[in-house]
N, C-alpha and C positions, 0 to 999 in steps of 0.2 A: 505493499499500500504506500503509494508516494505520499511525503508530506505536503502540507500545505503551503503554497508559495508565498514568500515573504512580501510583504507589502512596499512597492516601489514607488516613490512620490518623483515624478521627473521635474526638472527645471525648465523653464523657458526655452535654454539653450537646446537641451536634450530634444524638446518638441520640434524646434526648428530643424534639428539634426536629422529628426525622422522624415518631416515633410520632404527634405531635400533627398533622402533615399527613396520615397514613395514616388516623387516626381522622376527620378532616375530609373523606375521599374523595379525596386523592391517590393517584395510581398510582405503583406501583415503578418504572415505566419514568421517568416525568418526575423522580422524586426522585433516581434514579440518574444522570440527566443533572446535575442542579442540584448535586450535592455530588460529583460526579466519581468514583462509586462504580459497582461492578456490580450488577444487580438481584438477584444471589444474596445480596449483603451488606443490601440492604433488607429481603428475604425473611427473613433471620436477624434482623435487629433486629424486625420484626413477630412472628417466632416467640418471641423473650425479651423480649418487652413487660413482663411483669409482673416479671421479674427485673430489668430495667433501672429500672423506676419505683420498686421496692422498695428498690434500692441508692440511687437519687437522693434519695427521700423521707427514707431515714435519715441523709443527709448534712448537715453542719453549715455548709456553706459554698458559695454559689452559685460564687464566684470559683474555686474549686478544681475544680468540676464542670466549668467551662469549659477548665480545662487537662488534668484527668485523662482518659486515653485507654482505660484497662482496668480491669477490676473482678477483678483479681488476688486470688484468695482466699488466705488466711493458710493455713500447714501445719496451724495448729491451727483448724480451721473451728468445731468445736464451741465451743471456748474464745471464739472471735471473735464468735459469736452471743450467747453468755451475757453476755459484756462489754458488748456494744452493747445489750442488753436492760436490763442494770442500768445502765449509763450514761444512757441514756434516761429512765428512770425516776428516777434522782437529779436529774437535771436539771429534770426537770418538777416535782418536790416543793420545788425551789429549796435543795436540799442542797450543802454545799460538796463539789467534786471536785477534789482536787490529783492530781500525779503519785504521790506516795508511797501515797495512798488507792488509787489504779487498781491499781498494783502489789501491794498487798497483797489486794484483791478478786481480780485474775487469778490469783494462786498458789491463792487458796482455791477457786476454780472449776476450776482445773487439775487438783487433787487429787480435788475432788468429782465431776468428770466422770468419774474412772476413768482419766485418760490416761496413756499409758507415758512413761518416760524422765524426764530431770531437765528442770526448767523456771525459767528466770530471767529474771523480768520486769524487764529490764533498760531503761535510757533510750532504747536504739536499739529495743526491742521497742514501746515506748509510742509512738515516733515514727512506725514503720510503722502501728501501730493506728490512730493519729490520720490518717494519709495515706489508709489503705484507706478510711475513712469520712468523710473530707473534714472532720474536726473541728477547727475552728480552734485552740481554747485547752483545756488541761487544766492551769491554773495558778493557779487560784481561791485566793485567801488564805483563812486558817483561820477568819474570821467566818462565820457562818451567813447565808446569802444571803437568806432571806426578810426582812429588816428593816434593808436599807441605803438609808437617808433620802438620802445624799449621792449615790448611784447613781440613785435617784429623780428628782432634781434635774437631774443630768446629761442622764437619757434625755429628760425633758420638754423640757429647752432644745433637744436635739438634734432630736427629733420635731418641735418648732414651726419651727425651721430648715428641715426637711426638707420639711414642708406648704407653707412659704412658697416654697422653690424651685421644688417641683412647682405651685405655684398651685392648690392643694386647697382646697376650702370645706368646712365641717362636713358640708354635705350629701354630701360626696365620701368622707368617713371612717368606716369601719364597725368592728365588734368583734363577734366571735363567741367563745363560749364554752360548753363541756358541762358537765352534771350529770347525776348519777343520781336517779331519782326513784321511789320506793315508791307506785305508784300507786293500791295497793288497802291503804295504810295508815290506818288509822281509829283514833281514841282511846279509850281504856278508862279506867275508874276507879283501875286500879292500876298499869298500864303502858300501852305502846304497842302496838298491833297491827299486825304487819307480815306483811301476804299472810295465809296460812291459819294461822300459828302465831302464838299471843297471848303467848308466852313473852317476857319482857323481853329486849331487845336481839337478838331473832333477825332476821334479814334473809331474807325469800324472795326468791330469785333469779329464780323464775319470774314475780313479779309486780313486777320492777323493770325499768325501761326507762332508756335514756339520752336526754336531750333536749338540744340545741344552740340557744342563742338566737342571733339576730344580727339587729343594728339599726344604724342610721348614728348619729352623733353629736348630730344634730338629734332623734332618736326619732321622726321623721316617717316613716321608711320601716323598718318590722319586716317582716323576710321572715317566711315561715311557719315554724313550728317545724321542726326536723329530728328526728325521733324514731327510735331504732334499737331494735327488740325482738327477741325470739328467732326467732320463727316468720317465714316468709316470706307466710304467710297466716294469721293467726291464726283461731281458731274462730269468734271474735265477728264477722269481717269478712264471712262467709258470702258472698254473691255481690257485695260492695262492691268496686267499681272502686278501688283503691288511689289513682289519680290524682285521684279526686274527694274525698279525706279533707282535712280542716281542717289536716292537717300533711303535712310530706314524711317518707314513711314508707320505712324501710330495714331489713334484718334481717341478724342475725349471731348466731351460736349462742349467744354469751354475753350479748347484748344491750349489746356495748360499741361505740363508736366505734373505726373502726380506718383505717389509711392509704388502703385503697381507697375505702370509704364516703366518706371526708372529700375526696378527690380528685374522685368522682363528684358530690358535692354542689356543690363549688366550680365545676366546669365545666358542669354540667348546670342548675343552679339560681341559685348565687350569680350568677355573671356575667351571664346573661341576664335577670335580675329587676334586678339593678343597672343594666344598661344601659337597660331600659325606665324605669325610675324617673327615671334623669338625663336622658333624652330629654324626659320629662313635665315636667321641671324647667327645660328649656332649657339644661342644663348640657353641658358637654364630658364624653364618656363615658369618664371617667378616674376610678379609685376606689383607695383602698388598704384592705385588711383587716388589722387588728391583731390579733395572735394570741399566746397564751403557748407555752411549751415543751413542750406536751403531747407525749408519744410518739405520739401518733394524728395529729399535724399533718405533713403532708409538707414536705421543703425549700422554702423561697421559690420557688427555680427551678421547681418543678414545680407551683405554685400562681401561675400567670400566664396571662392570656388569650392569645390568638394574636397580637393586636396589641401586647401586653406593657402595654396602657394600665390594666388591672385586675389588681393583683397584691396578694400577702401581705407583711406586715413583722412582724418578732417582738420581743416585749416582753424584755428581756433576764431571765434565770432570777432574778436578784436583786431586781427589782422588781414582777414580774407579781402577786405576791400583795398588794402595796400599792396599785396603781393600777388593776388590769385593770377596766375600766368595767363589764362584766357581774356583776362581783363586789361593787359598790358599792351593793348593795342592790335591782339590776334581777332577778337570778335569786330572790332570796329574797321579793321582792313577788310575782312570779308564782306561786311556790309557797304562798304564803299564800293568794292569791286562789284557787288550784287547791283546796286543803283547805277553806275557807270555803265555796267553791261547793258542794263535794260535801254538806257539813253541811246547806246550804240547800235542795239538792235534796230529801235525805232527809226535811227538814222538811215541806216542800210536797207530797210523795207520801205523808205520813203513815205512814211505814214506823217499826218499830223499826229500830236501827242495823244489827243482825246480818242482817236480812231484806234490807235495803238493799245490805249488804256482799257477802252471796252473790249478788245478781244483778248487782251492778256489773262490768262487761267491758271488755276493753281498750278497744274502741271507743267506750264511754261516756267513758272516762278521756280519750281523745285529743281528744274534742269538749270536754270540760271543761277540758282544761289548754290548748288553743286559744282558748277563750273567756278563761281566766285571763290569758294572753298580750296578749290584745286589751285587756283591762282595765288594763294598765301604760301609765300616759300617757307621752306623749313628754316631759314636763318632767323625769319620774323618771329617763329614760334620758340627758337632756343633762345632769342634775346630775352624772351618775355619771362624767362627763368632765372635772369641774371641776378635778381635779387636773393632768390632761394639758391642756386647753384651757380655761382659766378664763374666756375671753369668751364661751365659749357659756352658762355659768352665770349670767354679769352679765346676758346678753340676756333670759335667761328668768326672771330672778328676780321678775318682777311676776305670772307665773302662779302659779296655786295648784295643788300638788300633791294627789294623790288621799290620802284618809285610809289609813294602813297598818292591815292586818288585825290588830287588837291582840288580846291574850289575853282582855281584857273583852267583846269583841266575839263572840268566839268562846264565851266562857262564857255569854253571853246566848242565842245560839242553842242551845247544849247543854242550858239550863235546860227547854227544849221538847222535849228529845229523850229518850225512854223508855229508863232505865237509865242515863243519863249526865248526871242533873240535878246532881249532887255531884262531877263531876272536878276535881280542884285546878288551880288556875293552873298549879302547877309541871308538872304532867302534861300541860297545853295546851300549854305553852310546849316540852316535849321532843317533842309531836307535831308541832308547827308547824317544829321545827327538825331534825326525825329525820334527814332526808338532806341536812342544810345543807354536810356536808364529804365527800359521796360524790361520788367523781369519775367523769368520764365515760368514763375509759379502764380498762384492767383492770390492776390492782395486782398483780404477781407475787411470790410468796415466792422465796426461794433455790431451794428444791426444785422449784418450779413454772418458774424459769428456766431449772433444769438439764434436767428433763423436755422442756420446748419446744426447748432448744439440740439434744437428742439426736433430735428428730424425733418425741417422743411426743405424741400427742393425746388430748384427753378423749372417748372414744367415746360415753360416756352423753350428753353435750350434742349429738352429731350425731344420735344415734338419738332423742333427746327431740323435736327439731325435727320429724322425720319424725310422730310420735305426733300432734303438734298440728295438723299441716296437713292431712291427709286427711280433707277434708270436701267432700261433694258441693255443687256449685253449684246454686242454685235459679233459674232464668230467670221473671221477671215479665214479661209482655206488656203493652203499653199498655192495652190493655181492662181488665184485672184492675187495674192502678194507677189507671184513670179511675173505676171501680166504688168502690173503696175510699176514693178522694177524695170523691166523691159521698156515700157512707154517713158520712164524718167530718164532711162540711159539715153534713149533716142533724142530726146529733148536736150540733153546736155550735149551730145555729139553735134547737135544743129547749132550750139552756142559757143561762137569763136572765142569769147572771153573767158571761158571756163577753164581754170587750169588743172592739169592733169590729175593731181591728188584727188579732185573732187570725184572724178570719173572713176578713179581706182576704188575708191571706198564704196561706191555703187555697185561696181563688179563683183566687188568681195561680197557685199551683202546678197548679190543674185547668186554666187556660187553657194553661200551658205543656205538659201531658201531651196535650191536645186538638191543639195543633198539632204536637207529633211523630207523633201517630197518623195527623193528614192527612198529612204530609210521608210517611210509611212507606206510606200506602195509594196516594198519587199516584205513588211512584216505581216 
């Protein structure tokens, strides 16, 4: 007769490990044996996967997750949700968050949520709030966090010690950061046109996407841009397979990065591509991803490969704005390339700007922003790391950087653009910088935090996605594609001003289609 199984209480970290193993095809029976628990417990963990991941993602400490064994809710759950949302936003902005500030904000949300009874945000309440969400510290001094030069020096010294201990080379050190892009924003003589509205300062949510850039410290490995749009299958995509896009495309009802999308990107895109790159360089498949404290970035315990060799590390809130590599001209260069590219395309097509603007689709914009990212040279990226890793900048000092897209260069293009010949340099600069401070995460007002804490959602956003998505797909067979290619080649052959490489590209495409057709016919 077998003895009674000893009761095992799993930590949050244990549950995360089990979820990872289940996602990789592990069986409930095997995992139950490994962890000394019942199969029912494994099934419960699978059932509560999203809840566990969300909890862990909002945690501030990996070590505390390895100790914590429950996700015991607060007796004031709505207040807890509101406070956590507010706290994450303050940390992302680099704002100081002290115990008294937290207590005052908690009291505000308690009454704003219409909760019953009296509430005393005591030191005990603050301690329990920190424990529930594995927050390490809320004792920041009263100086503004976004300009602490001493903290910058401390972090850089500690980070250099860290990469020396871990034996990491610049090729194995990455940074990623999000930004908002108004992809259909074009200049005007009197203001900036954002989306469909030409009123100064108006921002069209429909024509805004979130873009995340990611590259290593040498600039030699730039991952495809991660783009988050509102619609799962925008109208302009038609029958386009999203896996064939020049970017990694995700959808979210507000076109914001969120915890779920970031985790998918890390597990399914970042880790495999980094492994492949490091193998090609003959390096150990080990890397670190340096991130800021955006509310959309999961806890470092969640952002870790199965073998623990590819993982995330966070910039302190009080230094991120000063030294985050992507913000040291990398994202700005990409955006300037994008906008200058739009103007050049308009000039080459001979359209007036408004006609070009009306025809511009999200699919067009994705190809243009991918090209803009490709034009960002490795030296631009490596120099962005000079505050953290000065030795990289020294090695690259003999290289020549690309010319920045200047206001004067854009003005030259606009001189040939109908209706915009006299746009002022001030308006050009405003246009180039129109979304320079646009975050990649949703910034909520107090009212929006309260609605979200109470479980209220924006129904119009959910319905809007359905309106955009319902587009019939058109299947094009090999024979039709081949015929169109033949017609295009005939046209190009008749054009005396077409250069040879253009025709060679089409001929290569024709050969590819013919091979696909043969394979289909033979199968």
